C-alpha positions, 0 to 999 in steps of 0.5 A, a space after each residue: 303337271 307335277 306328280 305331287 298334285 295327284 290326289 285321287 285314288 290311283 287304282 281307278 286310273 292307272 290302267 285306264 287313263 290312256 287317252 285316245 280321241 276315239 275312246 272318249 265318252 263325250 263323243 262329238 255328235 252331229 245334229 240328227 237333222 238341221 236345227 236340232 242341237 246335239 244332246 248334252 250328256 249330264 251326270 249330277 246328284 240333284 233329283 227333283 223328285 227327292 224328298 230332300 229339297 235341292 236348289 240345284 234341282 230347281 235351277 236345272 228344271 228352271 233352265 230346261 223350261 227356259 231353254 226347251 231347244 237344249 237337249 239333255 241326256 241326264 243321269 242322276 246318281 245318289 250323293 253316296 254313289 257319285 264319287 265312285 261312279 265319276 272316278 269309274 267313268 274317268 278310269 274308263 275314259 267315258 265321262 259325260 259332257 258335264 259332271 261334278 268334281 271335288 277339289 281332290 280330283 282336279 289335279 289328276 283329271 287335268 294331268 290325264 287330259 280329262 277336263 276342259 278349261 272354262 276360262 273362255 266360258 267365264 270370260 263371256 260374262 264378266 259379271 258372272 266371272 267377277 261375281 264369285 266370292 274371293 278364293 271360291 274357284 282356287 281349288 279348281 284352278 291349275 296354272 291359271 286355268 279354271 276347270 270347275 265352277 262351284 255352285 255353293 260351299 260355305 265355310 267349314 269353320 264357324 264358331 256358334 257361341 252362347 252370348 249370355 254365357 260368354 258375357 258371364 265370363 267377362 266378354 260382352 263381345 266375342 274376343 278379337 285376339 287369340 290371347 283374349 280367346 284363351 282368357 275367355 276359355 279359362 274363365 268359362 272353365 272356372 265357372 264349370 262351363 264347358 267352353 267348346 263342345 267337341 265331337 271328334 269321334 269321326 275324326 274329321 271335325 278337328 281337321 276340317 273345322 279347326 286345323 284348316 283355319 288354324 293352319 292357314 292363319 299361321 302358314 298362309 295359303 302359299 304354304 298349303 299350295 306348295 305342300 299340295 304341289 310338292 314344291 318344298 313346304 313340309 308339315 314340320 315347318 315351324 309355322 304349321 307346328 305352331 298351328 298344331 300347338 294352338 290346337 294342343 294348347 286349347 286341350 291343355 287349358 280345358 277348352 273341350 269336353 273330356 269325351 271329345 273323341 267319343 261323341 260325334 258332331 251331332 252330339 256336340 251340338 246337343 251339348 251346346 243346345 242343352 246349355 252345357 257348353 258356351 260354344 261349338 265349332 262346325 261348318 256353315 251347314 250347322 246353322 240350319 241345325 241350330 235354328 231347327 233343333 235348338 230350344 228357342 232361347 238358345 237360338 236367340 242367344 246364339 252368335 256367330 264368329 270365327 277364330 280371332 287373330 293371332 298376334 304376329 302370325 304369317 297368314 291372313 287373320 281373316 281367313 277361314 277354311 271353306 269353299 271347296 265342295 262339288 263343282 261343275 266340270 266339262 269333258 276335255 273332248 266335248 263337242 265344241 257345238 255344245 259349249 255355248 249351251 253348257 256355258 249358259 247352263 253352268 252360269 244359270 246354276 252358279 251366278 248371283 241370281 242362282 245364289 239368291 235361291 241357294 241362300 233361301 235354301 239355307 246354303 251359302 252360294 259361291 257367288 255374291 248376293 246384293 240386297 240380302 235384306 230383301 230376301 226371305 232369310 232367317 236371322 241366323 242366315 243373315 248373321 252368317 252372310 254378314 260374318 262372311 263379308 269380313 272373311 276370305 276362304 282358305 283351303 280345306 285340308 281334307 278336301 284338297 289332300 289325298 284320302 290316305 294322307 287325310 286319314 293319317 292327319 285325322 288319326 294323328 291329331 286325335 291322338 295328339 289331343 289325348 296327349 299321345 304326341 306333342 305337336 312336333 311329333 304329330 307333324 313328323 308323323 304327318 310328314 312321314 306319311 306325306 313323303 311316303 305318298 310322294 314316293 308312290 
């Protein structure tokens, strides 16, 4: 494993990740008496008693009821505390049998021998293995071995647009090329309509919902994989600078509200809900907010799209950033006697049957679902699923790169978008931070 793949906070791991079989938190157990299965230690963040409904909490309870012979020792953490807790347990080599990881943790955990590859478990059911959306498991796969199975995770890039407003700008259908997209933006500006409401106060929206998709369209996914693995790709490569240039040009042609760095993503939605903007760009999670909070007439006028194609760009022109959320992972030192039940549990939480419930909760599942028309879904959810059938997932930069590098990128982009840096200068700043990280 290359040093460059280390993307988790190093302070939690440097002193503690000396692996010894005796120190493992998932110690091999033997049944207390014949016929009783050893307990599976399981740490997650899905509380069945929470006021916030959760498809995973429901699915976990369903599994318990269907498999009363499987014994669990569960620990439920809050979402806000989970990442810190799991990193702390990793540093102490006390991980439970089954837990959750983010893409940015995988390389370091694998490098330190903490994760069990799940290829054998996936191979036990070809329908499950082959039922995932394209690219969904890539953030958890290293050297052909898959270390995490994601339950849900839609795109971080969806364009929510007002069909009536773009029609007034001369586009009864959403543009199919970038040139047309820029033309539409210029027409909206002439009509004193804010083309795209942007709330980048938190700095992550421009990265997660814009650049991750723009970058992949220009560079292709192999470029990002090379960058993450420190195998030669650079932020200063011409294709990535072009992606920054595309974002910068949107600013120059007046695509965004002038207070884009002073409002957040919820406020950007409000601008759109009030009919003052023709579009806003966010992840699939915002669909629920549109249906719940927007006026009825805005909901009815809202269409969904993704960035149109760039003529001559290197990457796949149907790619959108997405898919890289929390995933189920297994301790490398798990008792083999537990693996069959763990496999059955993970499958029950992530397969196409589970995906139906995920959809009904308004989330985007990791597995494909057939006969969507038969499900009790909202019109916008159906529209979103239809849109995603024509796209493929690309890496989400801010879930795959280190927190320090991500923060540098976010700040630099924010400053580029107010004219402090050119795209080339912004790329050079990002590359310098990247190189400093490699040296550490």
